N, C-alpha and C positions, 0 to 999 in steps of 0.2 A: 418348589422352591425350597431350598436348604436354608430355611430361617436359624436351625437350628447352628449353622457354624457361627452365626453373630455373638453367641454366648462363648466360644472358646478362647482361653485365656491368650495373655497379648493382642489382639485386636485394641486394646484402648479404646472402646466404645460404650462396656455396659457401665462404668462408672460416670458416664455422661447421661447415658440413658435412663440410669434409676435416680441421677441426680436431679432430671427432668422431669420423671415421674411424681417424686416427691415433692418439686416445686408446684405441679397438678394438685396434689391434692391439699398443699398450703394452700393456694388458690381459691378452691372448693370451698375449706373450711371457712377462708378467711370472707369470699363471698355469702357463708350461711350466717356469720355470725352480726355481718355490717345492717343484713335487713332482718337480722332475730330468728331467723328461719331454723327450727328445730331436727330440720330431716337428719342431721349428724349430730343425734341428742349425745351420747354417750364420750363420742371427739370432741366436740364442742363444750360439753362441759368442762372438762379435763382441761382444756385451752383455756375456758374464761376460768377457772378458776385458779389457773396461772396467772391472767392476767390481772385477777384482783388483787392476789399478793405484795403485785407491787403498784398498786390502782390511788390515787389518792381519796377519787371519790368512785362511784359505782354507777351514774347517771348515762344517758342513752347517748349522750356523748363522747363517754369514753368506752365506750361499744360500738359506734362508728368508727374513731378511728384507731382501735386497736381493727377492726374489723381491716380496716383498708391498709395497716401495718401489715399486717397477714396478707392478704392480696397480692398486696406489693414486693413483697418477701415473695411470696411463688410464681409470679411472674417471671420477675427477677432471676430464679432458679429455674423457671422453663428455658427463657431466651438462652441463658450461660451457656443448659445443660447440650440443649440443642447447637448452638454454634462450634462444643465441643469436639460435637460427633463429627459435623462437616468437616473440620477443620482436620480428626485421625484420619477420616475419609480422605480427604483433601491429599493430608500427606502418606496414605499410603499408596492413592492412586496417583501422583504429581509431586514429586517432591520439591521441599524449595517453595511450592509458588501458595503456601498459607494466606503470606500476607498480601499475595494479588487478587482472591478473590473477589472484589471489586473487580477488577479490570477484567476478572475472566467473564462475569456477567455482564459488565458490558460491553463486549464483544459479541458472547453469546446474543445477549439480549437487542441489542441495540444497533452493535455495527453490519450483525448479517442481515438489520432490514434495512441498511441501506442504498445507494441506488448506485448500479449498476454498471462499473467504468473498464473502459478497455484503454488501453495506454500504449499505440506505438513507436515502436523506436528502437536506440542502440546507444550504448557508451554511460558516460557520466548522467550525461542529462536524463536520460531514461530512469536511471536510480532516484538520482534527485525529483522529478515530478510523483513518483512511486510512495518516499519517504514522505510526501506531504502532503498527499492523498491519504496514506494508512488511518491516519485519523478519523479517518468520516466513513470508512465501510470498508468492510471486509469482501464486499464480494467487487472485489478487481483482479484485473488480467492482463496481463503482459505480455505485446506481440512480440517478439526479439527478434531484430535480424540475425541467421547464421553466416554474414558475409565475410565476416571478420578471419583475417589469415594473417596476423601480426602478432608480437610479439608470445605469450606462454600460448595463446588459444591455436596461431599460427603452429607452433612447433607440434603441440598434440594433435592439431589437423593433421598432419603430415605425416609424423608418423606413428598416430595409434589408428589413422581412418576414420577420427570420430569427427562429428561437429562440435565448432570452436565452443566455449561451455565461458569464458570470459565473462562475458555481456549477462547469460543464463547466470553463472554467479552475482552478480554484482544484485541483480534484482530479486534472485531467490532475499540474500540477505536486506538490499531495502525493505521486504514485505517481513524481513522475520519477527518474531513475537519471542524471539529465544534469548536465555542470558548474554549479553555481552561477553564472555568470552569466548563464547561458541561464535558467535563471531568476528572475534578478533581472528581466531580459528581460521575460518571460510577465507579471511580476508588476510592471510597471514602466507609473503611472498618469501619467498629461500634465497640468501643469496649465498655464494661463493660454495656452494656444496654443491663436488659433483656430481652432473646428472641431474638437478636438480634446478641448480641455478636461475631466475627467472621464471617458476614454475610459481603458481600462489597451488595451495593448499586445496582451495575449494575448487582449481580448474581438476585436479589431480581428482577430489573425492568425484565429482563429475565423470569423469574420461573412468574412471571403476568401474564406477556404478554402474556405469554404458556396459561396460565389458561383462556384468558379473550378469545384467539384467537381459542383455542383449539388446537394448533396444536402448536410444537416446531418448526419448520422449517418458518413457519408464521409469528411466535414470532421476529426470528433473521430477518426478512426484515424489521418489523417495528420501529424494533431497529435499523436498518440500515438509518433508515429515520429520527429518532431522532437527528441520531450521523452525518446527511450528510459522509455517508461512502463513503470512494473512490476504488469502487470494489465490492466484492466480500465474504460472510462470509457464508461457508457450512460444517455443519457436515459431519463427512465421512458415518453416518448412520444413524437413527432413530431406530435403534433397542435398548432395553436396554441390551448392553453385560458387560459382566466383564473381563477382561484381568488375562488371570490366566499364570504363569512361572513353567515350570518344570526344575530340579536342575542337575547339575551332576551327583549329588550322586543320585537321584530321587526322591527329595523330591518335593511336589507341592503345590502353592501357589495361591490360590486362591481373585484379589484385587490388584488395580494396585498401591494402598498408601504400600502393606504389602511386594511389590517384593523387593525395594531394603535393607528392615528389617532384610532379612534372612542370607546375608551377604555370599551370598558364589555363584560361576561362573556358570551362567545361560546356560543351555543347548538351552531352547526354549520358547519362548511366545506364546499363540493361546487365539482365542474368545473364549468366551461360552456364548453362542452357537456359533458354528463355522461359519454355513452356513445363513449369514445374506448379508442383500443385500445391494448397495449401491443406496445414491442417486442419480437420473437421473444428474441432471444439476449437479453433480463434476464429473459424466460420458463422456459427454456429456463438459467439459471444458478441462478434460484431454487431451482429443484426439485432442481438437482445437488449446490447447495450442504451445504457439510459445518458449516457455519455463516451465520446470519442473524442481523446487526443490524441495529440500528433505532435513531436518534441516534446520539449527540446533536444539540440543533439547535430550532430553533425549533418551537415541538410542531404550529403549527396553519401554517403559512407553509413550513415544509422539510418535516420528517416525515411528519406527514400525507398532502400534496400527491401522492407515489407511492402512499401505498393508496388515490387515491380512483379510480385510475388500474384500467379494468378487468379483471381477471384476474390481478393483480397477489395480493392477500391469497389467493386461491384457491391458486395459485402456494404460496405461503407456506405455507398447511396441508397442501399434497400432499407438503412439503419433509419429509425425514427428519432434516435438518439441527436445530445448538441453535437456538434462537430466541432473542436479546437484548433486551432495551428500554435501553439508556443513558439513565436520565436526568436532565435539564440540574441545574446549581448549582443558579443561580438562576431565579427567576420571571422570564416577560419581561412589562413592564407594554406593556396594549393587550391582551394573548393570553392569560399565564395566573396574572392577580394572584390573591396567596392560595391556590393551588395548591399542595398536597400531591404529592408521588411517587406515592400509587398512584390522583391524581385524572387524573394526567397518562395511566396506562395506563388509566383506562377511559376517558380520552377517546378515548386508540389502538382501544380494544374497543365502545366503540359507532358510529366511525365502519366501522371494518375487520372487525367479528365476531369473535366466539373462535377460538384456534390459532394467532394470530400471535407473541406472546408465552409463553414459557418462564419464562425469569428476567431479572429487572428491577434491574439493576444502579444502586448510589445513592452519593451523596458520603457518607464517614462521617471526610469533615478540619475543622476549623476554621478557617475564612475570619477572616484580620487585619480587628482592629477598624477600620483605618482605609480600608482598602477594601470592607467591610461599610459606614460613614457616606456614602462615596460613591454605591454604588447607591440605597440610601437614598433623596436626595436624588434619582434619577433614578427611584424608585418601585419598586423591586426588592427583594425580602427571597428567604434561600437558600431553598432544597426540601426542608423536614421530610422527612425518612424517617419516615415511619409504615410502618416494613417489620410490624407487625403486621396492618395492613388489606390491604396487598397479598398477606403468605401465609394470610389469611380468604377472600382473591380468589382463590384456585388458583394463585398463582406461586409461583415463589422467588426470593425477596428473598434481597438481596448488597451488601452494606456492604465497600467498600476508601476508600481514601484515594488519587483519582487525582484532587488539587486540583494546580493549576499555580498558584505562584506568582511575582504579574508585577504590571503594572497592569489584571490583570483576573483576574475569577475565573469560570477556564473549566478545562477536564479537562486535564491534561499528558497528552501525547500516547503520550511513553514508559510511563507509569504504567497511564494506561485501555489500553494494546496487551498491559502485561504482565498486567492483570487479567481479561481477555478472555480470554486465550490460557493462564493458567494454569485459567480454569475451563473454556474447552474439552477440556484433556488431564487433566482429574480425571473430566470424564465421560465421556471418550473409554477412559482408564482402565476404568471402573465399569461402563461396557458391554462392554467386551471379557472382564468378570470376570465375567459374568452378574450385574452386582447391578444391581436391578430400581429404580427409582426411588421415593420415598418418595409414596405414593397422596397423602395428606395435605397435602401441598407446606409440611410448618408449620417446619420445617427451615430457618434461617437461616446463608446463606455467608460469611463474612468473610473478605476476603483484603486484607496488608495489603502493603508493598514487601519 
């Protein structure tokens, strides 16, 4: 160990170590004075002579008071000196984080002991969910669809030959612990710049990192380090897949971005090629999860593509974790027109089989009239929560006030995260107390703010 390097000039540590040592000496002297113990005879005598000059009386009361004062001063110097040493070290290792020491310790000591959560999906819905769960644990694994072929992701996929980075980027930013400026940088979208227009910086960063490392999965890991991500983001598969849809009228469409454009009832969606392998990390995360969350997000183009990857549904069935599906607040034109909440669940089971959902979380909050009028112009309606049908199908229906009030009818990340964690904690307590879940699954859980 090169201890002598701590004494080098400019380390900004020596002065505070000396101050802490001085505090230690004061604390010892103060303690000795308090109990009138003569082990530090000469030093104690000097201190006592100095104290007697300012003392009105020289009784044992003064002796006790002065001893306590000296001891308190010493303890204060020790605490202050150690604190400054820690701030100097943090400033050298992680500049700008001195004032976030409590948050860093909280993350390290508390959040790392949090439940293991796996979230599957894509789009805005998944990033919203991740923002809501991030305050409760750092053991989050986001498994993200790679079937996107529209917008910036589609262009990079076609021109660079990389997997679509858009949903990956959104999840990385949602789980980031970095400064707001870095988040704005990754989300920045270029406008009217030749060759860059429509692309986001984050998408270009991930694509470039993929080219440098030669591996898309490694590019995500390196990007996670840059953003100080709390958890992991994993693509469902590394295969270059297309999402296809077969409609009730027999038509077939290839391409995730084209599926909602047909405006016809969807019979099923599937991947092309169909036999693609998942990433082993994703399977292991699912099997070890304490909580597995599907959605929210576009049913056919964000949630289901993950469940179409071979091995993922089976891993969910094997997992002993709590399995929750978060139903969308609004129907999606071209995908779920007229769907009830139960029909969302039925579509999941039809594609991935039983055993992947136990609880269904639906919104129980009224959507403002003005916002409803705007959505109706686009052909969207609130998803009706037919909880009786959900219960009769063998699932736990749960209603909760999880709506975000803004320009869009979306889930509020804070409310959503709280509702899911309340459910998880209730079930954890029930299981630890030996309480068996209702076999008929007829009860309704109502979670409020």
